[in-house]
ZADOSE-361980 format. One record per residue: residue in one letter; x, y, z of N, C-alpha, C, CB in turn. Coordinates in steps of 0.02 Angstrom, whole numbers, always signed. Glycine has a CB too. Layout:
r:A | nxx:X | nyy:Y | nzz:Z | caxx:X | cayy:Y | cazz:Z | cxx:X | cyy:Y | czz:Z | cbxx:X | cbyy:Y | cbzz:Z
...
! end
This chain:
r:M | nxx:+15198 | nyy:+2736 | nzz:-7377 | caxx:+15161 | cayy:+2794 | cazz:-7399 | cxx:+15096 | cyy:+2770 | czz:-7430 | cbxx:+15202 | cbyy:+2836 | cbzz:-7449
r:S | nxx:+15042 | nyy:+2802 | nzz:-7412 | caxx:+14977 | cayy:+2782 | cazz:-7437 | cxx:+14967 | cyy:+2805 | czz:-7509 | cbxx:+14922 | cbyy:+2809 | cbzz:-7392
r:A | nxx:+14921 | nyy:+2772 | nzz:-7543 | caxx:+14907 | cayy:+2791 | cazz:-7612 | cxx:+14882 | cyy:+2863 | czz:-7614 | cbxx:+14855 | cbyy:+2744 | cbzz:-7644
r:G | nxx:+14906 | nyy:+2901 | nzz:-7660 | caxx:+14886 | cayy:+2970 | cazz:-7667 | cxx:+14923 | cyy:+3019 | czz:-7623 | cbxx:+14814 | cbyy:+2976 | cbzz:-7654
r:A | nxx:+14966 | nyy:+2994 | nzz:-7579 | caxx:+15004 | cayy:+3038 | cazz:-7535 | cxx:+15056 | cyy:+3076 | czz:-7576 | cbxx:+15039 | cbyy:+2998 | cbzz:-7477
r:K | nxx:+15066 | nyy:+3138 | nzz:-7559 | caxx:+15114 | cayy:+3180 | cazz:-7595 | cxx:+15184 | cyy:+3167 | czz:-7569 | cbxx:+15096 | cbyy:+3255 | cbzz:-7587
r:R | nxx:+15230 | nyy:+3156 | nzz:-7614 | caxx:+15300 | cayy:+3146 | cazz:-7596 | cxx:+15335 | cyy:+3214 | czz:-7598 | cbxx:+15335 | cbyy:+3096 | cbzz:-7644
r:E | nxx:+15379 | nyy:+3223 | nzz:-7551 | caxx:+15417 | cayy:+3285 | cazz:-7549 | cxx:+15484 | cyy:+3276 | czz:-7585 | cbxx:+15428 | cbyy:+3308 | cbzz:-7477
r:T | nxx:+15507 | nyy:+3330 | nzz:-7613 | caxx:+15572 | cayy:+3330 | cazz:-7647 | cxx:+15628 | cyy:+3336 | czz:-7595 | cbxx:+15576 | cbyy:+3387 | cbzz:-7698
r:V | nxx:+15679 | nyy:+3295 | nzz:-7603 | caxx:+15739 | cayy:+3300 | cazz:-7562 | cxx:+15784 | cyy:+3351 | czz:-7595 | cbxx:+15776 | cbyy:+3231 | cbzz:-7553
r:R | nxx:+15800 | nyy:+3404 | nzz:-7559 | caxx:+15841 | cayy:+3459 | cazz:-7585 | cxx:+15913 | cyy:+3449 | czz:-7562 | cbxx:+15813 | cbyy:+3528 | cbzz:-7562
r:I | nxx:+15959 | nyy:+3445 | nzz:-7610 | caxx:+16029 | cayy:+3429 | cazz:-7595 | cxx:+16074 | cyy:+3488 | czz:-7611 | cbxx:+16051 | cbyy:+3367 | cbzz:-7634
r:G | nxx:+16123 | nyy:+3499 | nzz:-7567 | caxx:+16175 | cayy:+3548 | cazz:-7579 | cxx:+16241 | cyy:+3512 | czz:-7590 | cbxx:+16181 | cbyy:+3597 | cbzz:-7520
r:I | nxx:+16284 | nyy:+3542 | nzz:-7630 | caxx:+16349 | cayy:+3512 | cazz:-7646 | cxx:+16405 | cyy:+3552 | czz:-7613 | cbxx:+16360 | cbyy:+3509 | cbzz:-7722
r:L | nxx:+16448 | nyy:+3518 | nzz:-7576 | caxx:+16509 | cayy:+3549 | cazz:-7549 | cxx:+16565 | cyy:+3537 | czz:-7598 | cbxx:+16527 | cbyy:+3520 | cbzz:-7478
r:G | nxx:+16588 | nyy:+3590 | nzz:-7630 | caxx:+16643 | cayy:+3584 | cazz:-7678 | cxx:+16618 | cyy:+3578 | czz:-7749 | cbxx:+16686 | cbyy:+3525 | cbzz:-7661
r:A | nxx:+16651 | nyy:+3610 | nzz:-7794 | caxx:+16633 | cayy:+3610 | cazz:-7865 | cxx:+16678 | cyy:+3561 | czz:-7902 | cbxx:+16639 | cbyy:+3681 | cbzz:-7896
r:A | nxx:+16680 | nyy:+3499 | nzz:-7879 | caxx:+16724 | cayy:+3448 | cazz:-7906 | cxx:+16697 | cyy:+3419 | czz:-7971 | cbxx:+16735 | cbyy:+3393 | cbzz:-7855
r:R | nxx:+16742 | nyy:+3393 | nzz:-8011 | caxx:+16722 | cayy:+3363 | cazz:-8075 | cxx:+16680 | cyy:+3300 | czz:-8066 | cbxx:+16784 | cbyy:+3346 | cbzz:-8116
r:I | nxx:+16684 | nyy:+3267 | nzz:-8009 | caxx:+16645 | cayy:+3205 | cazz:-7998 | cxx:+16572 | cyy:+3220 | czz:-7984 | cbxx:+16675 | cbyy:+3165 | cbzz:-7940
r:A | nxx:+16556 | nyy:+3280 | nzz:-7960 | caxx:+16488 | cayy:+3296 | cazz:-7940 | cxx:+16436 | cyy:+3289 | czz:-7996 | cbxx:+16485 | cbyy:+3366 | cbzz:-7913
r:P | nxx:+16450 | nyy:+3310 | nzz:-8057 | caxx:+16400 | cayy:+3301 | cazz:-8109 | cxx:+16384 | cyy:+3227 | czz:-8122 | cbxx:+16423 | cbyy:+3333 | cbzz:-8174
r:V | nxx:+16435 | nyy:+3186 | nzz:-8124 | caxx:+16425 | cayy:+3114 | cazz:-8136 | cxx:+16397 | cyy:+3079 | czz:-8074 | cbxx:+16492 | cbyy:+3082 | cbzz:-8157
r:G | nxx:+16423 | nyy:+3098 | nzz:-8016 | caxx:+16403 | cayy:+3064 | cazz:-7955 | cxx:+16337 | cyy:+3086 | czz:-7926 | cbxx:+16456 | cbyy:+3073 | cbzz:-7904
r:L | nxx:+16316 | nyy:+3148 | nzz:-7942 | caxx:+16255 | cayy:+3173 | cazz:-7911 | cxx:+16209 | cyy:+3212 | czz:-7958 | cbxx:+16274 | cbyy:+3217 | cbzz:-7854
r:V | nxx:+16235 | nyy:+3261 | nzz:-7993 | caxx:+16191 | cayy:+3306 | cazz:-8030 | cxx:+16151 | cyy:+3269 | czz:-8083 | cbxx:+16232 | cbyy:+3362 | cbzz:-8063
r:R | nxx:+16183 | nyy:+3231 | nzz:-8125 | caxx:+16147 | cayy:+3194 | cazz:-8178 | cxx:+16100 | cyy:+3142 | czz:-8149 | cbxx:+16197 | cbyy:+3160 | cbzz:-8225
r:P | nxx:+16121 | nyy:+3100 | nzz:-8102 | caxx:+16073 | cayy:+3053 | cazz:-8072 | cxx:+16013 | cyy:+3087 | czz:-8039 | cbxx:+16109 | cbyy:+3009 | cbzz:-8021
r:A | nxx:+16025 | nyy:+3144 | nzz:-8007 | caxx:+15970 | cayy:+3179 | cazz:-7973 | cxx:+15918 | cyy:+3203 | czz:-8024 | cbxx:+15997 | cbyy:+3239 | cbzz:-7934
r:R | nxx:+15941 | nyy:+3222 | nzz:-8082 | caxx:+15893 | cayy:+3246 | cazz:-8134 | cxx:+15847 | cyy:+3190 | czz:-8157 | cbxx:+15931 | cbyy:+3274 | cbzz:-8194
r:S | nxx:+15868 | nyy:+3129 | nzz:-8150 | caxx:+15826 | cayy:+3073 | cazz:-8172 | cxx:+15777 | cyy:+3051 | czz:-8118 | cbxx:+15869 | cbyy:+3014 | cbzz:-8193
r:N | nxx:+15779 | nyy:+3083 | nzz:-8060 | caxx:+15735 | cayy:+3065 | cazz:-8005 | cxx:+15692 | cyy:+3125 | czz:-7987 | cbxx:+15775 | cbyy:+3039 | cbzz:-7944
r:P | nxx:+15627 | nyy:+3122 | nzz:-7998 | caxx:+15584 | cayy:+3180 | cazz:-7984 | cxx:+15579 | cyy:+3198 | czz:-7910 | cbxx:+15516 | cbyy:+3168 | cbzz:-8011
r:E | nxx:+15604 | nyy:+3155 | nzz:-7867 | caxx:+15601 | cayy:+3168 | cazz:-7795 | cxx:+15665 | cyy:+3198 | czz:-7768 | cbxx:+15586 | cbyy:+3104 | cbzz:-7758
r:V | nxx:+15712 | nyy:+3215 | nzz:-7812 | caxx:+15776 | cayy:+3243 | cazz:-7791 | cxx:+15790 | cyy:+3306 | czz:-7832 | cbxx:+15834 | cbyy:+3191 | cbzz:-7800
r:E | nxx:+15815 | nyy:+3357 | nzz:-7798 | caxx:+15835 | cayy:+3419 | cazz:-7832 | cxx:+15900 | cyy:+3445 | czz:-7802 | cbxx:+15778 | cbyy:+3473 | cbzz:-7827
r:V | nxx:+15948 | nyy:+3458 | nzz:-7844 | caxx:+16011 | cayy:+3490 | cazz:-7821 | cxx:+15997 | cyy:+3565 | czz:-7822 | cbxx:+16073 | cbyy:+3470 | cbzz:-7867
r:V | nxx:+15999 | nyy:+3596 | nzz:-7762 | caxx:+15977 | cayy:+3665 | cazz:-7756 | cxx:+16032 | cyy:+3716 | czz:-7744 | cbxx:+15928 | cbyy:+3669 | cbzz:-7702
r:S | nxx:+16091 | nyy:+3694 | nzz:-7721 | caxx:+16143 | cayy:+3742 | cazz:-7703 | cxx:+16212 | cyy:+3710 | czz:-7706 | cbxx:+16130 | cbyy:+3769 | cbzz:-7633
r:V | nxx:+16262 | nyy:+3754 | nzz:-7713 | caxx:+16332 | cayy:+3732 | cazz:-7712 | cxx:+16373 | cyy:+3784 | czz:-7676 | cbxx:+16358 | cbyy:+3721 | cbzz:-7785
r:A | nxx:+16426 | nyy:+3761 | nzz:-7643 | caxx:+16475 | cayy:+3805 | cazz:-7612 | cxx:+16544 | cyy:+3776 | czz:-7626 | cbxx:+16462 | cbyy:+3813 | cbzz:-7534
r:A | nxx:+16593 | nyy:+3820 | nzz:-7634 | caxx:+16662 | cayy:+3799 | cazz:-7645 | cxx:+16708 | cyy:+3849 | czz:-7611 | cbxx:+16678 | cbyy:+3793 | cbzz:-7722
r:R | nxx:+16771 | nyy:+3828 | nzz:-7602 | caxx:+16820 | cayy:+3874 | cazz:-7573 | cxx:+16827 | cyy:+3937 | czz:-7615 | cbxx:+16888 | cbyy:+3840 | cbzz:-7565
r:D | nxx:+16820 | nyy:+3928 | nzz:-7680 | caxx:+16824 | cayy:+3984 | cazz:-7727 | cxx:+16752 | cyy:+4000 | czz:-7750 | cbxx:+16871 | cbyy:+3967 | cbzz:-7788
r:P | nxx:+16722 | nyy:+4054 | nzz:-7724 | caxx:+16653 | cayy:+4070 | cazz:-7743 | cxx:+16642 | cyy:+4080 | czz:-7818 | cbxx:+16632 | cbyy:+4132 | cbzz:-7707
r:A | nxx:+16692 | nyy:+4104 | nzz:-7853 | caxx:+16685 | cayy:+4113 | cazz:-7926 | cxx:+16680 | cyy:+4044 | czz:-7960 | cbxx:+16745 | cbyy:+4152 | cbzz:-7954
r:R | nxx:+16718 | nyy:+3997 | nzz:-7935 | caxx:+16714 | cayy:+3929 | cazz:-7964 | cxx:+16645 | cyy:+3898 | czz:-7949 | cbxx:+16770 | cbyy:+3884 | cbzz:-7935
r:A | nxx:+16620 | nyy:+3909 | nzz:-7889 | caxx:+16553 | cayy:+3884 | cazz:-7871 | cxx:+16500 | cyy:+3915 | czz:-7917 | cbxx:+16537 | cbyy:+3900 | cbzz:-7797
r:A | nxx:+16507 | nyy:+3979 | nzz:-7931 | caxx:+16459 | cayy:+4013 | cazz:-7975 | cxx:+16462 | cyy:+3985 | czz:-8046 | cbxx:+16473 | cbyy:+4088 | cbzz:-7976
r:R | nxx:+16522 | nyy:+3972 | nzz:-8071 | caxx:+16528 | cayy:+3943 | cazz:-8138 | cxx:+16498 | cyy:+3873 | czz:-8140 | cbxx:+16603 | cbyy:+3939 | cbzz:-8160
r:F | nxx:+16512 | nyy:+3834 | nzz:-8088 | caxx:+16486 | cayy:+3766 | cazz:-8083 | cxx:+16409 | cyy:+3767 | czz:-8082 | cbxx:+16513 | cbyy:+3731 | cbzz:-8019
r:A | nxx:+16381 | nyy:+3812 | nzz:-8041 | caxx:+16308 | cayy:+3817 | cazz:-8036 | cxx:+16278 | cyy:+3835 | czz:-8104 | cbxx:+16288 | cbyy:+3870 | cbzz:-7983
r:A | nxx:+16307 | nyy:+3884 | nzz:-8138 | caxx:+16281 | cayy:+3904 | cazz:-8203 | cxx:+16286 | cyy:+3848 | czz:-8254 | cbxx:+16319 | cbyy:+3965 | cbzz:-8229
r:Q | nxx:+16341 | nyy:+3812 | nzz:-8253 | caxx:+16351 | cayy:+3758 | cazz:-8301 | cxx:+16303 | cyy:+3700 | czz:-8290 | cbxx:+16423 | cbyy:+3733 | cbzz:-8297
r:H | nxx:+16283 | nyy:+3689 | nzz:-8227 | caxx:+16242 | cayy:+3630 | cazz:-8211 | cxx:+16171 | cyy:+3647 | czz:-8189 | cbxx:+16275 | cbyy:+3591 | cbzz:-8157
r:G | nxx:+16150 | nyy:+3708 | nzz:-8199 | caxx:+16081 | cayy:+3727 | cazz:-8185 | cxx:+16063 | cyy:+3725 | czz:-8112 | cbxx:+16036 | cbyy:+3682 | cbzz:-8223
r:I | nxx:+16110 | nyy:+3743 | nzz:-8069 | caxx:+16098 | cayy:+3744 | cazz:-7997 | cxx:+16082 | cyy:+3816 | czz:-7979 | cbxx:+16159 | cbyy:+3717 | cbzz:-7956
r:G | nxx:+16025 | nyy:+3827 | nzz:-7946 | caxx:+15998 | cayy:+3894 | cazz:-7937 | cxx:+16029 | cyy:+3937 | czz:-7883 | cbxx:+15929 | cbyy:+3888 | cbzz:-7924
r:S | nxx:+16070 | nyy:+3908 | nzz:-7839 | caxx:+16095 | cayy:+3946 | cazz:-7783 | cxx:+16169 | cyy:+3932 | czz:-7771 | cbxx:+16054 | cbyy:+3932 | cbzz:-7720
r:V | nxx:+16206 | nyy:+3984 | nzz:-7754 | caxx:+16276 | cayy:+3977 | cazz:-7734 | cxx:+16283 | cyy:+4007 | czz:-7665 | cbxx:+16324 | cbyy:+4013 | cbzz:-7785
r:R | nxx:+16310 | nyy:+3969 | nzz:-7618 | caxx:+16322 | cayy:+3994 | cazz:-7550 | cxx:+16393 | cyy:+4020 | czz:-7545 | cbxx:+16309 | cbyy:+3938 | cbzz:-7497
r:E | nxx:+16403 | nyy:+4069 | nzz:-7502 | caxx:+16468 | cayy:+4102 | cazz:-7497 | cxx:+16521 | cyy:+4058 | czz:-7466 | cbxx:+16461 | cbyy:+4165 | cbzz:-7457
r:D | nxx:+16501 | nyy:+4008 | nzz:-7427 | caxx:+16550 | cayy:+3962 | cazz:-7397 | cxx:+16515 | cyy:+3898 | czz:-7376 | cbxx:+16586 | cbyy:+3995 | cbzz:-7336
r:Y | nxx:+16555 | nyy:+3850 | nzz:-7354 | caxx:+16528 | cayy:+3785 | cazz:-7335 | cxx:+16479 | cyy:+3790 | czz:-7276 | cbxx:+16584 | cbyy:+3737 | cbzz:-7317
r:D | nxx:+16495 | nyy:+3832 | nzz:-7227 | caxx:+16452 | cayy:+3839 | cazz:-7168 | cxx:+16383 | cyy:+3864 | czz:-7188 | cbxx:+16483 | cbyy:+3887 | cbzz:-7118
r:A | nxx:+16380 | nyy:+3911 | nzz:-7235 | caxx:+16316 | cayy:+3937 | cazz:-7257 | cxx:+16274 | cyy:+3883 | czz:-7291 | cbxx:+16326 | cbyy:+3996 | cbzz:-7306
r:L | nxx:+16306 | nyy:+3841 | nzz:-7329 | caxx:+16269 | cayy:+3787 | cazz:-7363 | cxx:+16244 | cyy:+3736 | czz:-7311 | cbxx:+16313 | cbyy:+3753 | cbzz:-7416
r:V | nxx:+16289 | nyy:+3715 | nzz:-7267 | caxx:+16270 | cayy:+3664 | cazz:-7217 | cxx:+16215 | cyy:+3691 | czz:-7171 | cbxx:+16332 | cbyy:+3643 | cbzz:-7176
r:G | nxx:+16217 | nyy:+3755 | nzz:-7155 | caxx:+16168 | cayy:+3785 | cazz:-7110 | cxx:+16103 | cyy:+3807 | czz:-7142 | cbxx:+16198 | cbyy:+3842 | cbzz:-7076
r:D | nxx:+16097 | nyy:+3798 | nzz:-7208 | caxx:+16037 | cayy:+3820 | cazz:-7243 | cxx:+15978 | cyy:+3774 | czz:-7228 | cbxx:+16050 | cbyy:+3822 | cbzz:-7319
r:P | nxx:+15925 | nyy:+3800 | nzz:-7197 | caxx:+15868 | cayy:+3757 | cazz:-7180 | cxx:+15829 | cyy:+3734 | czz:-7242 | cbxx:+15821 | cbyy:+3795 | cbzz:-7135
r:G | nxx:+15844 | nyy:+3762 | nzz:-7300 | caxx:+15812 | cayy:+3740 | cazz:-7362 | cxx:+15846 | cyy:+3681 | czz:-7395 | cbxx:+15809 | cbyy:+3797 | cbzz:-7410
r:I | nxx:+15898 | nyy:+3656 | nzz:-7363 | caxx:+15936 | cayy:+3599 | cazz:-7390 | cxx:+15925 | cyy:+3539 | czz:-7343 | cbxx:+16012 | cbyy:+3615 | cbzz:-7398
r:D | nxx:+15905 | nyy:+3483 | nzz:-7373 | caxx:+15890 | cayy:+3423 | cazz:-7334 | cxx:+15950 | cyy:+3377 | czz:-7326 | cbxx:+15834 | cbyy:+3385 | cbzz:-7365
r:A | nxx:+15995 | nyy:+3378 | nzz:-7375 | caxx:+16053 | cayy:+3332 | cazz:-7375 | cxx:+16111 | cyy:+3368 | czz:-7409 | cbxx:+16036 | cbyy:+3265 | cbzz:-7411
r:V | nxx:+16171 | nyy:+3348 | nzz:-7390 | caxx:+16232 | cayy:+3378 | cazz:-7417 | cxx:+16275 | cyy:+3324 | czz:-7449 | cbxx:+16272 | cbyy:+3416 | cbzz:-7362
r:Y | nxx:+16296 | nyy:+3337 | nzz:-7511 | caxx:+16343 | cayy:+3293 | cazz:-7545 | cxx:+16412 | cyy:+3321 | czz:-7534 | cbxx:+16326 | cbyy:+3287 | cbzz:-7622
r:N | nxx:+16454 | nyy:+3280 | nzz:-7501 | caxx:+16523 | cayy:+3300 | cazz:-7488 | cxx:+16568 | cyy:+3254 | czz:-7527 | cbxx:+16538 | cbyy:+3298 | cbzz:-7411
r:R | nxx:+16599 | nyy:+3280 | nzz:-7577 | caxx:+16639 | cayy:+3239 | cazz:-7622 | cxx:+16709 | cyy:+3225 | czz:-7595 | cbxx:+16644 | cbyy:+3272 | cbzz:-7689
r:S | nxx:+16720 | nyy:+3234 | nzz:-7531 | caxx:+16786 | cayy:+3221 | cazz:-7502 | cxx:+16807 | cyy:+3149 | czz:-7512 | cbxx:+16787 | cbyy:+3239 | cbzz:-7427
r:Y | nxx:+16871 | nyy:+3139 | nzz:-7514 | caxx:+16896 | cayy:+3071 | cazz:-7522 | cxx:+16954 | cyy:+3059 | czz:-7476 | cbxx:+16918 | cbyy:+3058 | cbzz:-7594
! end
């Protein structure tokens, strides 16, 4: 990247409202100005909404397909194990 070039923010969505996500992604993302966690989806939409509110995530998708198919999301964090 050349000097003075504008960097774009990587917008990340989270699949699942798991307890590992804040430690594994949300907190580290806040320390990087080039990363923003923008959305979350979970099997239980109410849980996703609580998770989003608790962690300052601005969008909740109704299901996993909606999050994965969102053109406003550049990367998806899938906490599956």
